DSSP file (Angstrom, degrees, kcal/mol; ACC not computed):
  #  RESIDUE AA STRUCTURE BP1 BP2  ACC     N-H-->O    O-->H-N    N-H-->O    O-->H-N    TCO  KAPPA ALPHA  PHI   PSI    X-CA   Y-CA   Z-CA
    1    1 A X     >        0   0    0      0, 0.0     4,-2.3     0, 0.0     5,-0.2   0.000 360.0 360.0 360.0 -36.6  -14.9   -6.8   20.8
    2    2 A X  H  >  +     0   0    0      1,-0.2     4,-2.6     2,-0.2     5,-0.2   0.888 360.0  55.6 -60.8 -37.6  -12.8   -8.9   18.3
    3    3 A X  H  > S+     0   0    0      1,-0.2     4,-0.6     2,-0.2    -1,-0.2   0.899 108.5  48.3 -60.9 -39.3  -10.9  -10.4   21.3
    4    4 A X  H >4 S+     0   0    0      1,-0.2     3,-0.5     2,-0.2    -2,-0.2   0.910 113.3  46.4 -67.1 -42.3  -14.2  -11.5   22.7
    5    5 A X  H 3< S+     0   0    0     -4,-2.3    10,-2.0     1,-0.2    11,-0.4   0.871 117.5  42.1 -69.3 -36.7  -15.4  -13.0   19.4
    6    6 A X  H 3< S+     0   0    0     -4,-2.6    -1,-0.2    -5,-0.2    -2,-0.2   0.428  84.8 126.0 -91.1   1.5  -12.2  -14.8   18.7
    7    7 A X    <<  -     0   0    0     -4,-0.6     9,-0.5    -3,-0.5    -3,-0.0  -0.350  36.2-175.3 -64.7 135.2  -11.6  -16.1   22.3
    8    8 A X  S    S+     0   0    0      7,-0.1    -1,-0.1     8,-0.1    -4,-0.0   0.500  82.2  48.6-104.6  -8.4  -11.1  -19.8   22.6
    9    9 A X  S    S+     0   0    0      2,-0.0     2,-0.2     0, 0.0    -1,-0.1   0.616  82.5 102.1-106.8 -16.4  -11.0  -19.9   26.4
   10   10 A X        -     0   0    0      1,-0.1    68,-0.0     3,-0.1     6,-0.0  -0.489  57.1-156.0 -70.8 136.1  -14.0  -17.8   27.3
   11   11 A X  S    S+     0   0    0     -2,-0.2    -1,-0.1     1,-0.1     3,-0.1   0.541  87.9  27.9 -90.9  -6.8  -16.9  -20.0   28.3
   12   12 A X  S    S+     0   0    0      1,-0.1    62,-0.4    62,-0.0     2,-0.2   0.735 110.8  57.9-117.6 -47.3  -19.7  -17.5   27.4
   13   13 A X  S    S+     0   0    0     60,-0.1    62,-0.2    62,-0.1     3,-0.1  -0.516  78.7  36.9 -95.6 155.7  -18.5  -15.2   24.6
   14   14 A X  S >  S-     0   0    0     60,-2.2     3,-0.9    -2,-0.2    60,-0.4  -0.104  87.5 -74.4 101.3 167.1  -17.3  -15.9   21.1
   15   15 A X  G >> S+     0   0    0    -10,-2.0     4,-2.4     1,-0.2     3,-1.7   0.769 115.1  76.6 -69.5 -26.6  -17.9  -18.1   18.2
   16   16 A X  G 34 S+     0   0    0     -9,-0.5    -1,-0.2   -11,-0.4    -2,-0.1   0.750  98.0  44.7 -58.9 -25.3  -16.2  -21.0   20.0
   17   17 A X  G <4 S+     0   0    0     -3,-0.9    -1,-0.3    57,-0.1    -2,-0.2   0.477 120.8  36.8 -96.8  -4.1  -19.3  -21.6   22.2
   18   18 A X  T <4 S+     0   0    0     -3,-1.7    52,-2.1    -4,-0.2     2,-0.4   0.750  93.8  79.1-119.1 -39.0  -21.9  -21.3   19.5
   19   19 A X  B  X  -A   69   0A   0     -4,-2.4     4,-2.2    50,-0.2     3,-0.4  -0.647  70.0-139.9 -85.3 129.1  -20.7  -22.9   16.2
   20   20 A X  H  > S+     0   0    0     48,-1.9     4,-1.7    -2,-0.4    47,-0.2   0.891  98.6  46.9 -55.4 -49.6  -21.0  -26.7   16.1
   21   21 A X  H  4>S+     0   0    0     45,-2.6     5,-3.2     1,-0.2     6,-1.1   0.812 112.2  50.9 -70.1 -27.9  -17.7  -27.4   14.4
   22   22 A X  H >45S+     0   0    0     -3,-0.4     3,-0.9    44,-0.3    -1,-0.2   0.880 109.1  51.0 -73.2 -37.4  -15.7  -25.0   16.6
   23   23 A X  H 3<5S+     0   0    0     -4,-2.2    -2,-0.2     1,-0.2    -1,-0.2   0.861 117.2  39.9 -64.7 -34.8  -17.2  -26.6   19.8
   24   24 A X  T 3<5S-     0   0    0     -4,-1.7    -1,-0.2    -5,-0.2    -2,-0.2   0.215 111.8-115.4-102.7  14.4  -16.2  -30.1   18.6
   25   25 A X  T < 5S+     0   0    0     -3,-0.9    -3,-0.2     2,-0.1    -4,-0.1   0.839  77.7 127.1  55.5  39.0  -12.8  -29.1   17.1
   26   26 A X  S   <S+     0   0    0     -5,-3.2    28,-2.6    -6,-0.2    29,-0.6   0.527  75.1  10.5 -97.0  -9.4  -13.9  -30.0   13.5
   27   27 A X  E     -B   53   0B   0     -6,-1.1     2,-0.3    26,-0.3    26,-0.2  -0.946  67.8-126.1-155.7 172.6  -12.8  -26.6   12.1
   28   28 A X  E     -B   52   0B   0     24,-2.3    24,-2.9    -2,-0.3     2,-0.2  -0.942  33.0-105.0-126.6 152.0  -10.9  -23.4   12.9
   29   29 A X  E     -B   51   0B   0     -2,-0.3     2,-1.0    22,-0.2    22,-0.3  -0.549  24.2-134.7 -76.4 138.3  -12.1  -19.8   12.7
   30   30 A X    >>  -     0   0    0     20,-3.3     4,-0.9    -2,-0.2     3,-0.5  -0.825  19.5-169.8 -92.7 100.6  -10.8  -17.8    9.7
   31   31 A X  T 34 S+     0   0    0     -2,-1.0    -1,-0.2     1,-0.2     3,-0.1   0.780  80.0  57.8 -66.8 -28.5   -9.9  -14.6   11.4
   32   32 A X  T 34 S+     0   0    0      1,-0.2    -1,-0.2    -3,-0.1    -2,-0.0   0.849 114.5  35.9 -71.5 -33.1   -9.3  -12.7    8.1
   33   33 A X  T <4 S+     0   0    0     -3,-0.5     2,-0.3    17,-0.1    -1,-0.2   0.469 108.6  77.7 -98.7  -3.0  -12.8  -13.3    6.8
   34   34 A X     <  +     0   0    0     -4,-0.9     2,-0.3    -3,-0.1    15,-0.2  -0.768  57.1  88.5-108.6 152.4  -14.6  -13.1   10.2
   35   35 A X  E     -C   48   0C   0     13,-2.4    13,-2.8    -2,-0.3     2,-0.3  -0.993  62.6 -76.9 160.4-157.9  -15.5  -10.0   12.1
   36   36 A X  E     -C   47   0C   0     -2,-0.3     2,-0.3    11,-0.2    11,-0.2  -0.991  30.6-179.2-140.8 148.1  -18.2   -7.4   12.6
   37   37 A X  E     -C   46   0C   0      9,-2.5     9,-3.4    -2,-0.3     2,-0.4  -0.906  19.6-130.0-136.7 164.9  -19.4   -4.3   10.8
   38   38 A X  E     -C   45   0C   0     -2,-0.3     2,-0.8     7,-0.2     7,-0.2  -0.930   7.2-140.7-120.1 146.4  -22.1   -1.7   11.3
   39   39 A X  E >>> -C   44   0C   0      5,-2.8     5,-1.4    -2,-0.4     4,-1.3  -0.904  20.5-163.0-100.3 103.6  -24.7   -0.4    9.0
   40   40 A X  T 345S+     0   0    0     -2,-0.8     3,-0.2     1,-0.2    -1,-0.2   0.851  81.9  53.7 -62.0 -39.4  -24.7    3.2    9.9
   41   41 A X  T 345S+     0   0    0      1,-0.2    -1,-0.2    -3,-0.1    -2,-0.0   0.857 121.6  29.7 -66.2 -33.7  -28.0    4.2    8.4
   42   42 A X  T <45S-     0   0    0     -3,-0.5    -1,-0.2     2,-0.1    -2,-0.2   0.447 100.5-125.3-106.1  -1.8  -30.0    1.5   10.3
   43   43 A X  T  <5 +     0   0    0     -4,-1.3     2,-0.4    -3,-0.2    -3,-0.2   0.933  58.5 151.0  54.2  49.6  -27.8    1.2   13.5
   44   44 A X  E   < -C   39   0C   0     -5,-1.4    -5,-2.8     2,-0.0     2,-0.6  -0.927  41.4-145.5-115.1 135.5  -27.4   -2.6   12.8
   45   45 A X  E     -C   38   0C   0     -2,-0.4     2,-0.6    -7,-0.2    -7,-0.2  -0.895  14.2-161.1 -99.6 123.1  -24.4   -4.7   13.9
   46   46 A X  E     -C   37   0C   0     -9,-3.4    -9,-2.5    -2,-0.6     2,-0.5  -0.924   4.3-168.2-109.1 118.9  -23.6   -7.4   11.4
   47   47 A X  E     -C   36   0C   0     -2,-0.6     2,-0.3   -11,-0.2   -11,-0.2  -0.931   9.9-179.2-109.4 122.1  -21.4  -10.3   12.8
   48   48 A X  E     -C   35   0C   0    -13,-2.8   -13,-2.4    -2,-0.5     2,-0.3  -0.898   6.1-171.8-121.0 149.9  -20.0  -12.7   10.2
   49   49 A X        -     0   0    0     -2,-0.3     2,-0.4   -15,-0.2   -15,-0.1  -0.995   6.2-168.2-140.2 148.6  -17.8  -15.7   10.6
   50   50 A X        -     0   0    0    -20,-0.4   -20,-3.3    -2,-0.3     2,-0.3  -0.986  11.6-160.8-132.4 143.9  -16.0  -18.0    8.3
   51   51 A X  E     -B   29   0B   0     -2,-0.4     2,-0.5   -22,-0.3   -22,-0.2  -0.883  15.0-141.5-125.9 156.4  -14.4  -21.4    9.2
   52   52 A X  E     -B   28   0B   0    -24,-2.9   -24,-2.3    -2,-0.3     2,-0.1  -0.980  28.2-130.9-114.3 119.4  -11.8  -23.7    7.7
   53   53 A X  E     -B   27   0B   0     -2,-0.5   -26,-0.3   -26,-0.2     3,-0.1  -0.440   1.7-143.4 -71.2 141.4  -12.7  -27.4    8.0
   54   54 A X  S    S+     0   0    0    -28,-2.6     2,-0.4     1,-0.1   -27,-0.1   0.868  91.2  27.1 -71.3 -36.8  -10.0  -29.6    9.4
   55   55 A X  S    S-     0   0    0    -29,-0.6    -1,-0.1    -3,-0.0   -29,-0.0  -0.950 103.5 -92.2-122.8 146.5  -11.1  -32.5    7.1
   56   56 A X        -     0   0    0     -2,-0.4     2,-0.5    -3,-0.1    -2,-0.1  -0.279  35.4-154.4 -58.8 139.4  -12.8  -32.0    3.8
   57   57 A X        +     0   0    0      1,-0.1    -4,-0.1    -4,-0.0    -1,-0.1  -0.979  19.6 171.2-118.9 121.1  -16.6  -32.0    3.9
   58   58 A X        +     0   0    0     -2,-0.5     2,-0.5     1,-0.0    -1,-0.1   0.618  56.1  80.0-106.1 -17.0  -18.4  -33.1    0.7
   59   59 A X     >  -     0   0    0      1,-0.1     4,-2.3     2,-0.0     3,-0.2  -0.821  66.3-150.4 -96.6 125.9  -22.0  -33.4    1.9
   60   60 A X  H  > S+     0   0    0     -2,-0.5     4,-2.6     1,-0.2     5,-0.2   0.802  96.3  58.1 -67.4 -27.4  -23.8  -30.1    2.1
   61   61 A X  H  > S+     0   0    0      2,-0.2     4,-1.9     1,-0.2    -1,-0.2   0.912 109.2  44.4 -67.1 -40.8  -26.1  -31.4    4.9
   62   62 A X  H  > S+     0   0    0      2,-0.2     4,-2.7     1,-0.2    -2,-0.2   0.904 112.7  52.3 -68.2 -40.6  -23.0  -32.2    7.1
   63   63 A X  H  X S+     0   0    0     -4,-2.3     4,-2.2     1,-0.2    -2,-0.2   0.932 109.4  48.9 -60.0 -45.3  -21.5  -28.8    6.1
   64   64 A X  H  X S+     0   0    0     -4,-2.6     4,-0.6     1,-0.2    -1,-0.2   0.876 111.9  49.6 -62.4 -36.9  -24.7  -27.1    7.2
   65   65 A X  H >< S+     0   0    0     -4,-1.9     3,-0.5     1,-0.2   -45,-0.3   0.904 110.4  51.1 -67.0 -40.7  -24.7  -29.0   10.5
   66   66 A X  H 3< S+     0   0    0     -4,-2.7   -45,-2.6     1,-0.2   -44,-0.3   0.890 115.8  38.9 -64.8 -40.5  -21.0  -28.1   11.1
   67   67 A X  H 3< S+     0   0    0     -4,-2.2    -1,-0.2   -47,-0.2    -2,-0.2   0.425  89.5 118.3 -94.6   3.0  -21.5  -24.3   10.5
   68   68 A X    <<  -     0   0    0     -4,-0.6   -48,-1.9    -3,-0.5     2,-0.4  -0.370  61.7-128.3 -70.0 147.1  -24.9  -24.0   12.3
   69   69 A X  B     -A   19   0A   0    -50,-0.2   -50,-0.2     1,-0.1     3,-0.1  -0.783   9.8-159.7 -94.2 139.2  -25.2  -21.8   15.3
   70   70 A X  S    S-     0   0    0    -52,-2.1     2,-0.3    -2,-0.4    -1,-0.1   0.699  73.1 -18.6 -89.5 -21.1  -26.8  -23.3   18.4
   71   71 A X  S    S-     0   0    0    -53,-0.2     2,-0.1     3,-0.0    -1,-0.1  -0.874  96.0 -43.9-160.8-168.4  -27.6  -19.9   20.0
   72   72 A X        -     0   0    0     -2,-0.3     2,-0.6     1,-0.1    -2,-0.1  -0.423  54.8-115.3 -71.1 145.9  -26.8  -16.2   19.8
   73   73 A X        -     0   0    0     -2,-0.1     2,-0.3   -26,-0.1   -58,-0.1  -0.747  39.2-153.5 -80.2 119.7  -23.2  -15.1   19.6
   74   74 A X        +     0   0    0     -2,-0.6   -60,-2.2   -62,-0.4   -57,-0.1  -0.739  34.1 165.9-101.7 144.3  -22.5  -13.2   22.8
   75   75 A X        +     0   0    0     -2,-0.3     2,-0.3   -62,-0.2     3,-0.2   0.026  63.1  75.1-137.1  25.5  -20.0  -10.5   23.4
   76   76 A X  S    S+     0   0    0      1,-0.2    -2,-0.0   -64,-0.1     0, 0.0  -0.924  89.7  22.8-132.6 159.8  -21.4   -9.3   26.7
   77   77 A X  S    S-     0   0    0     -2,-0.3    -1,-0.2     1,-0.1    -3,-0.0   0.895  84.3-178.2  50.4  46.6  -21.3  -10.7   30.3
   78   78 A X        -     0   0    0     -3,-0.2    -1,-0.1     2,-0.1     4,-0.1  -0.298  36.8-128.4 -74.9 158.3  -18.2  -12.7   29.3
   79   79 A X  S    S+     0   0    0      2,-0.1     2,-0.2   -66,-0.0    -1,-0.1   0.727  92.7  57.9 -78.9 -22.2  -16.5  -15.1   31.7
   80   80 A X  S    S-     0   0    0    -76,-0.0     2,-0.4   -67,-0.0    -2,-0.1  -0.688  87.3-116.5-104.2 161.4  -13.1  -13.5   31.1
   81   81 A X        -     0   0    0     -2,-0.2     2,-0.3     3,-0.0    -2,-0.1  -0.830  29.1-166.8 -98.7 136.1  -12.1   -9.9   31.6
   82   82 A X        -     0   0    0     -2,-0.4     2,-0.1    -4,-0.1    -4,-0.0  -0.881  33.5 -92.0-119.6 151.9  -11.1   -7.9   28.5
   83   83 A X        -     0   0    0     -2,-0.3    -1,-0.0     1,-0.1     0, 0.0  -0.396  27.6-156.0 -62.8 133.5   -9.3   -4.6   28.4
   84   84 A X        +     0   0    0     -2,-0.1     2,-0.2     2,-0.0    -1,-0.1   0.228  47.6 132.8 -96.4  13.8  -11.9   -1.8   28.2
   85   85 A X        -     0   0    0      4,-0.0     2,-0.2     1,-0.0    -2,-0.0  -0.451  41.6-156.3 -67.9 133.9   -9.4    0.7   26.6
   86   86 A X    >>  -     0   0    0     -2,-0.2     3,-1.0     1,-0.1     4,-0.5  -0.594  29.9-101.7-106.4 170.3  -10.9    2.4   23.6
   87   87 A X  G >4 S+     0   0    0      1,-0.3     3,-1.3     2,-0.2    -1,-0.1   0.885 120.9  56.3 -59.3 -40.1   -9.2    4.0   20.6
   88   88 A X  G 34 S+     0   0    0      1,-0.3    -1,-0.3    -3,-0.0    -3,-0.0   0.764 109.8  47.0 -67.5 -20.9   -9.7    7.5   22.0
   89   89 A X  G <4 S+     0   0    0     -3,-1.0    -1,-0.3     2,-0.1    -2,-0.2   0.474  87.4 119.9 -93.7  -3.9   -7.8    6.4   25.1
   90   90 A X    <<  -     0   0    0     -3,-1.3     2,-0.1    -4,-0.5    -3,-0.0  -0.288  69.8-112.7 -66.5 144.3   -5.0    4.7   23.2
   91   91 A X    >   -     0   0    0      1,-0.1     3,-1.9     2,-0.0     4,-0.5  -0.474  24.3-119.2 -72.1 147.5   -1.5    5.9   23.7
   92   92 A X  G >  S+     0   0    0      1,-0.3     3,-0.9     2,-0.2    -1,-0.1   0.787 112.7  62.8 -61.3 -27.2    0.0    7.6   20.6
   93   93 A X  G 3  S+     0   0    0      1,-0.2    -1,-0.3     3,-0.1    -3,-0.0   0.697  95.2  61.5 -72.4 -16.9    2.8    4.9   20.5
   94   94 A X  G <  S+     0   0    0     -3,-1.9     2,-0.4     2,-0.1    -1,-0.2   0.654  89.1  83.5 -80.8 -16.1    0.1    2.2   19.9
   95   95 A X  S <  S-     0   0    0     -3,-0.9     2,-0.8    -4,-0.5     0, 0.0  -0.750  75.5-138.2 -94.9 131.5   -1.0    3.8   16.6
   96   96 A X        +     0   0    0     -2,-0.4     3,-0.4     1,-0.1     4,-0.1  -0.790  21.3 179.2 -91.2 114.5    0.9    3.0   13.5
   97   97 A X    >   +     0   0    0     -2,-0.8     3,-1.3     1,-0.2    -1,-0.1   0.416  56.4  96.0 -94.2   0.9    1.3    6.1   11.5
   98   98 A X  T 3  S+     0   0    0      1,-0.3    -1,-0.2     3,-0.0    -2,-0.0   0.788  81.3  55.4 -66.1 -25.8    3.3    4.7    8.6
   99   99 A X  T 3  S+     0   0    0     -3,-0.4     2,-0.3     2,-0.1    -1,-0.3   0.625  93.4  86.2 -82.0 -11.2    0.1    4.2    6.5
  100  100 A X  S <  S-     0   0    0     -3,-1.3     2,-0.4    -4,-0.1    -3,-0.0  -0.658  79.7-124.4 -90.6 145.7   -0.8    7.8    6.8
  101  101 A X        -     0   0    0     -2,-0.3     2,-0.8     2,-0.0    -2,-0.1  -0.720  12.8-147.1 -88.8 134.3    0.5   10.4    4.4
  102  102 A X    >   -     0   0    0     -2,-0.4     3,-1.1     1,-0.1    -1,-0.0  -0.878  13.9-176.0-101.6 105.8    2.3   13.4    5.9
  103  103 A X  T 3  S+     0   0    0     -2,-0.8    -1,-0.1     1,-0.2    -2,-0.0   0.496  74.0  73.8 -82.2  -1.1    1.6   16.3    3.6
  104  104 A X  T 3  S+     0   0    0      2,-0.1     9,-2.2     8,-0.1     2,-0.4   0.389  84.5  80.9 -90.8   4.3    3.8   18.6    5.6
  105  105 A X  B <  S-D  112   0D   0     -3,-1.1     7,-0.2     7,-0.2     2,-0.2  -0.869  79.8-120.4-112.5 145.6    7.0   17.0    4.3
  106  106 A X     >  -     0   0    0      5,-2.3     4,-1.2    -2,-0.4    -2,-0.1  -0.546  14.1-138.0 -77.3 146.0    8.8   17.6    1.0
  107  107 A X  T  4 S+     0   0    0     -2,-0.2    -1,-0.1     2,-0.1    -2,-0.0   0.800  95.8  59.8 -72.1 -28.2    9.2   14.6   -1.3
  108  108 A X  T  4 S-     0   0    0      1,-0.2    -1,-0.1     3,-0.1    -3,-0.0   0.974 129.1  -3.0 -70.3 -57.4   12.8   15.5   -2.2
  109  109 A X  T  4 S-     0   0    0      2,-0.1    -1,-0.2     0, 0.0    -2,-0.1   0.249  89.4-116.6-126.3  13.9   14.6   15.5    1.1
  110  110 A X     <  +     0   0    0     -4,-1.2     2,-0.3     1,-0.2    -3,-0.1   0.753  64.6 143.9  60.3  27.5   11.9   14.8    3.7
  111  111 A X        -     0   0    0      1,-0.1    -5,-2.3    -5,-0.0    -1,-0.2  -0.683  55.6 -99.7 -94.9 154.8   12.3   18.1    5.4
  112  112 A X  B     -D  105   0D   0     -2,-0.3     2,-0.5    -7,-0.2    -7,-0.2  -0.440  30.3-121.2 -74.4 143.9    9.3   20.0    6.9
  113  113 A X        -     0   0    0     -9,-2.2     2,-1.6    -2,-0.1    -1,-0.1  -0.736  20.9-136.9 -83.8 127.6    7.8   22.8    4.9
  114  114 A X        -     0   0    0     -2,-0.5    -1,-0.1     1,-0.2    -2,-0.0  -0.451  62.9 -64.1 -88.6  65.1    8.0   26.0    7.0
  115  115 A X  S    S+     0   0    0     -2,-1.6     2,-0.3     1,-0.2    -1,-0.2   0.726  80.3 165.2  71.2  22.3    4.5   27.4    6.4
  116  116 A X        -     0   0    0      1,-0.0     2,-0.3     3,-0.0    -1,-0.2  -0.566  22.3-153.2 -77.5 135.0    5.0   28.0    2.7
  117  117 A X        -     0   0    0     -2,-0.3     2,-0.1     1,-0.1     3,-0.1  -0.750  26.0-100.2-101.2 149.9    1.8   28.6    0.8
  118  118 A X        -     0   0    0     -2,-0.3    -1,-0.1     1,-0.1     5,-0.0  -0.434  51.0 -94.2 -66.4 147.3    1.3   27.8   -2.9
  119  119 A X    >>  -     0   0    0      1,-0.1     4,-1.3    -2,-0.1     3,-0.7  -0.342  26.4-130.4 -63.8 142.1    1.7   30.9   -5.1
  120  120 A X  H 3> S+     0   0    0      1,-0.2     4,-2.2     2,-0.2     5,-0.2   0.802 105.5  62.0 -66.0 -28.2   -1.5   32.6   -5.9
  121  121 A X  H 3> S+     0   0    0      1,-0.2     4,-2.4     2,-0.2    -1,-0.2   0.847 100.3  54.8 -67.1 -32.0   -0.7   32.6   -9.6
  122  122 A X  H <> S+     0   0    0     -3,-0.7     4,-2.1     2,-0.2    -1,-0.2   0.946 111.3  42.5 -65.5 -47.6   -0.6   28.8   -9.7
  123  123 A X  H  X S+     0   0    0     -4,-1.3     4,-2.3     1,-0.2    -2,-0.2   0.870 115.0  50.8 -68.5 -35.4   -4.1   28.4   -8.2
  124  124 A X  H  X S+     0   0    0     -4,-2.2     4,-2.6     2,-0.2     5,-0.2   0.910 109.5  50.7 -65.9 -42.4   -5.5   31.2  -10.4
  125  125 A X  H  X S+     0   0    0     -4,-2.4     4,-2.6     2,-0.2    -2,-0.2   0.916 111.2  48.4 -61.2 -43.8   -4.0   29.6  -13.5
  126  126 A X  H  X S+     0   0    0     -4,-2.1     4,-2.4     2,-0.2    -2,-0.2   0.928 112.9  47.1 -63.5 -45.6   -5.6   26.3  -12.6
  127  127 A X  H  X S+     0   0    0     -4,-2.3     4,-2.3     1,-0.2    -2,-0.2   0.903 113.8  48.2 -63.8 -41.6   -9.0   27.8  -11.9
  128  128 A X  H  X S+     0   0    0     -4,-2.6     4,-2.6     2,-0.2     5,-0.2   0.925 111.8  48.9 -65.3 -44.9   -8.8   29.8  -15.2
  129  129 A X  H  X S+     0   0    0     -4,-2.6     4,-2.3    -5,-0.2    -2,-0.2   0.911 112.2  48.6 -62.1 -43.3   -7.8   26.8  -17.2
  130  130 A X  H  X S+     0   0    0     -4,-2.4     4,-2.4    -5,-0.2    -1,-0.2   0.921 112.1  48.6 -63.9 -44.2  -10.5   24.7  -15.8
  131  131 A X  H  X S+     0   0    0     -4,-2.3     4,-2.5     1,-0.2    -2,-0.2   0.924 112.1  48.1 -63.2 -45.3  -13.2   27.3  -16.4
  132  132 A X  H  X S+     0   0    0     -4,-2.6     4,-2.3     1,-0.2    -1,-0.2   0.907 111.9  50.8 -62.6 -41.3  -12.1   27.9  -20.0
  133  133 A X  H  X S+     0   0    0     -4,-2.3     4,-1.9    -5,-0.2    -2,-0.2   0.919 111.9  45.9 -63.0 -44.6  -12.1   24.1  -20.6
  134  134 A X  H  X S+     0   0    0     -4,-2.4     4,-2.2     1,-0.2    -2,-0.2   0.919 113.0  49.8 -66.0 -43.4  -15.6   23.6  -19.3
  135  135 A X  H  X S+     0   0    0     -4,-2.5     4,-2.6     1,-0.2    -1,-0.2   0.888 109.1  52.9 -62.8 -39.1  -17.0   26.6  -21.2
  136  136 A X  H  X S+     0   0    0     -4,-2.3     4,-2.4     2,-0.2    -1,-0.2   0.917 109.6  48.0 -62.8 -44.2  -15.4   25.3  -24.4
  137  137 A X  H  X S+     0   0    0     -4,-1.9     4,-2.0     2,-0.2    -2,-0.2   0.913 113.2  47.8 -64.4 -42.8  -17.0   21.9  -24.0
  138  138 A X  H  X S+     0   0    0     -4,-2.2     4,-2.3     2,-0.2    -2,-0.2   0.921 112.2  49.3 -64.4 -44.1  -20.4   23.4  -23.3
  139  139 A X  H  X S+     0   0    0     -4,-2.6     4,-2.5     1,-0.2    -2,-0.2   0.910 111.0  49.3 -62.8 -43.3  -20.2   25.8  -26.2
  140  140 A X  H  X S+     0   0    0     -4,-2.4     4,-2.4     1,-0.2    -1,-0.2   0.889 110.1  51.7 -64.4 -38.4  -19.2   23.0  -28.6
  141  141 A X  H  X S+     0   0    0     -4,-2.0     4,-2.1     2,-0.2    -2,-0.2   0.927 111.2  47.0 -63.5 -45.0  -22.1   20.9  -27.4
  142  142 A X  H  X S+     0   0    0     -4,-2.3     4,-2.4     2,-0.2    -2,-0.2   0.928 112.9  49.0 -63.2 -45.4  -24.6   23.7  -28.0
  143  143 A X  H  X S+     0   0    0     -4,-2.5     4,-2.3     1,-0.2    -2,-0.2   0.907 111.5  48.4 -63.5 -42.4  -23.2   24.4  -31.5
  144  144 A X  H  X S+     0   0    0     -4,-2.4     4,-2.4     2,-0.2    -1,-0.2   0.882 110.6  52.2 -65.5 -36.8  -23.3   20.8  -32.5
  145  145 A X  H  X S+     0   0    0     -4,-2.1     4,-2.2    -5,-0.2    -2,-0.2   0.931 110.8  47.0 -64.1 -45.0  -26.9   20.5  -31.2
  146  146 A X  H  X S+     0   0    0     -4,-2.4     4,-2.4     1,-0.2    -2,-0.2   0.902 111.3  52.6 -62.9 -41.1  -28.0   23.5  -33.2
  147  147 A X  H  X S+     0   0    0     -4,-2.3     4,-2.2     1,-0.2    -2,-0.2   0.927 111.0  45.6 -61.1 -46.7  -26.2   22.2  -36.3
  148  148 A X  H  X S+     0   0    0     -4,-2.4     4,-2.2     2,-0.2    -1,-0.2   0.874 112.1  51.5 -67.1 -37.0  -27.9   18.8  -36.1
  149  149 A X  H  X S+     0   0    0     -4,-2.2     4,-2.3     2,-0.2    -1,-0.2   0.923 111.4  47.4 -65.7 -42.7  -31.3   20.4  -35.5
  150  150 A X  H  X S+     0   0    0     -4,-2.4     4,-2.6     2,-0.2    -2,-0.2   0.893 110.5  52.5 -65.0 -39.1  -30.9   22.7  -38.6
  151  151 A X  H  X S+     0   0    0     -4,-2.2     4,-2.2     2,-0.2    -1,-0.2   0.921 111.1  46.4 -63.9 -42.4  -29.8   19.7  -40.7
  152  152 A X  H  X S+     0   0    0     -4,-2.2     4,-2.4     2,-0.2    -1,-0.2   0.909 112.5  50.2 -65.6 -40.8  -32.9   17.7  -39.8
  153  153 A X  H  X S+     0   0    0     -4,-2.3     4,-2.0     1,-0.2    -2,-0.2   0.911 111.0  49.5 -63.0 -41.5  -35.1   20.7  -40.4
  154  154 A X  H  X S+     0   0    0     -4,-2.6     4,-2.1     1,-0.2    -1,-0.2   0.890 110.2  50.8 -65.3 -39.2  -33.5   21.3  -43.8
  155  155 A X  H  X S+     0   0    0     -4,-2.2     4,-2.0     1,-0.2    -2,-0.2   0.904 109.6  49.7 -66.1 -40.1  -34.0   17.6  -44.7
  156  156 A X  H  X S+     0   0    0     -4,-2.4     4,-1.8     1,-0.2    -1,-0.2   0.880 110.8  50.0 -67.6 -35.5  -37.7   17.7  -43.8
  157  157 A X  H  X S+     0   0    0     -4,-2.0     4,-1.6     2,-0.2    -1,-0.2   0.876 109.2  52.1 -68.1 -36.5  -38.2   20.8  -45.9
  158  158 A X  H  X S+     0   0    0     -4,-2.1     4,-0.9     1,-0.2    -2,-0.2   0.887 109.0  50.1 -64.7 -39.2  -36.4   19.1  -48.8
  159  159 A X  H  < S+     0   0    0     -4,-2.0     3,-0.4     1,-0.2    -1,-0.2   0.866 109.3  51.2 -68.1 -35.7  -38.8   16.1  -48.5
  160  160 A X  H  < S+     0   0    0     -4,-1.8    -1,-0.2     1,-0.2    -2,-0.2   0.833 104.4  58.3 -69.5 -31.4  -41.8   18.4  -48.5
  161  161 A X  H  <        0   0    0     -4,-1.6    -1,-0.2     1,-0.3    -2,-0.2   0.775 360.0 360.0 -69.9 -24.7  -40.6   20.2  -51.6
  162  162 A X     <        0   0    0     -4,-0.9    -1,-0.3    -3,-0.4    -2,-0.2   0.487 360.0 360.0 -73.9 360.0  -40.6   16.9  -53.5
């Protein structure tokens, strides 16, 4: 879909056919700031575009005229053919895995871990430490609350005695 939106040769699809300054070569599309997103809860497709003017524009009326759309931005029934390959059909060699973390390798020498499980004592120690820490914080909170309530009660009794 991005190919359709960023196409400069398609006569039907893309921003090039809708935005005034792109049609008249007064600006260029900013590909980094333009694109489309979806709002999952509402099933809405949001298409945004940003342009870089070829010459500085100082009047906001001219700027508004330059970036105005003349019609809907189309990405269907295009004049050119685009590859219909989807991500699920992509070859594994097309996907760059360098950004993903491989948790099956050791940090020291990059060798694969052969099914080793963490020792049960380590996970038990962590769970015990966490539980004791949480209980300690809750107990201290309760004790401090009781202390402050008793102090206020004692102060009010002292004032009544005067």
